[in-house]
C-alpha positions as a printed Julia matrix, in Angstrom:
98×3 Matrix{Float64}:
  74.97  111.05  103.42
  75.97  107.98  101.44
  79.07  106.11  102.38
  80.58  102.77  103.02
  79.71  100.52  105.92
  82.18   98.2   107.55
  81.54   95.52  110.09
  83.4    95.75  113.4
  83.76   92.88  115.84
  84.48   93.32  119.55
  84.83   90.83  122.38
  84.95   91.02  126.19
  86.39   94.34  127.44
  86.2    95.97  124.01
  82.5    95.06  123.7
  81.85   96.6   127.13
  83.86   99.72  126.27
  82.16  100.43  122.91
  78.65   99.0   123.46
  76.94  102.4   123.77
  79.35  104.32  121.55
  78.13  103.53  118.01
  74.96  104.93  116.46
  73.56  104.1   113.04
  74.08  106.85  110.46
  77.0   108.52  112.23
  80.63  108.75  111.08
  83.52  107.73  113.32
  87.3   107.9   113.34
  88.65  104.54  114.49
  92.27  103.75  115.3
  94.28  100.96  116.89
  92.03   98.25  115.5
  92.77   95.39  113.13
  91.57   95.34  109.51
  91.39   92.09  107.56
  89.55   90.41  104.71
  86.0    89.65  105.83
  84.84   86.11  106.44
  82.01   85.95  103.89
  80.18   83.38  106.0
  79.65   85.91  108.81
  79.65   89.34  107.15
  76.5    91.44  107.38
  77.45   94.4   105.16
  78.71   94.73  101.58
  82.38   95.28  102.32
  85.31   92.99  101.59
  86.99   93.96  104.87
  86.08   93.89  108.54
  87.53   95.45  111.68
  88.26   93.95  115.04
  88.46   96.37  117.95
  90.13   95.61  121.25
  90.23   97.43  124.59
  93.1    99.63  123.31
  91.21  100.76  120.2
  90.06  104.36  119.97
  86.73  105.57  118.58
  85.85  109.23  118.09
  82.64  110.53  116.55
  83.31  112.86  113.62
  81.84  116.33  113.84
  79.1   117.3   111.37
  81.66  119.15  109.23
  84.05  116.19  109.24
  81.18  113.81  108.41
  81.26  115.2   104.86
  84.41  113.28  104.02
  84.87  113.32  100.24
  84.41  110.02   98.5
  87.49  108.46   96.95
  86.91  107.68   93.3
  88.95  105.44   91.06
  89.2   105.12   87.31
  90.78  101.79   86.46
  92.43  101.39   83.06
  94.46   98.54   81.57
  98.18   98.92   82.15
  98.86   99.31   78.42
  96.69  102.46   78.48
  98.51  104.25   81.33
 100.64  106.41   79.01
  98.42  109.53   79.16
  98.45  109.44   82.99
 102.22  109.41   83.44
 103.58  112.87   84.39
 100.07  114.14   85.09
  98.43  115.01   88.38
  96.51  111.73   88.49
  97.61  109.07   90.93
  98.65  105.91   89.14
  98.61  102.69   91.16
  98.56   98.97   90.72
  95.45   96.81   90.91
  95.94   93.1    91.6
  93.32   90.41   91.55
  94.2    87.45   93.72
């Protein structure tokens, strides 16, 4: 399965709680963590974001069926070319570069 990797950081009690939980190649549902823009100096995976888990975070391994989560795909177009997408079933959103 191909997917996206994200780096997660844990300290103290959270590190103890989740040390044995994660396995390479598996899919997990994670909640009650913090997501922020990754510090490029310390990131180890190709993702612009990183997670921080604390002792209140929750991690659940996805079942084999749930591990086949469909990939989200985007088709970006200039705003002046959005006309054909209005009133269609496509989701139209805003993309900002900061």
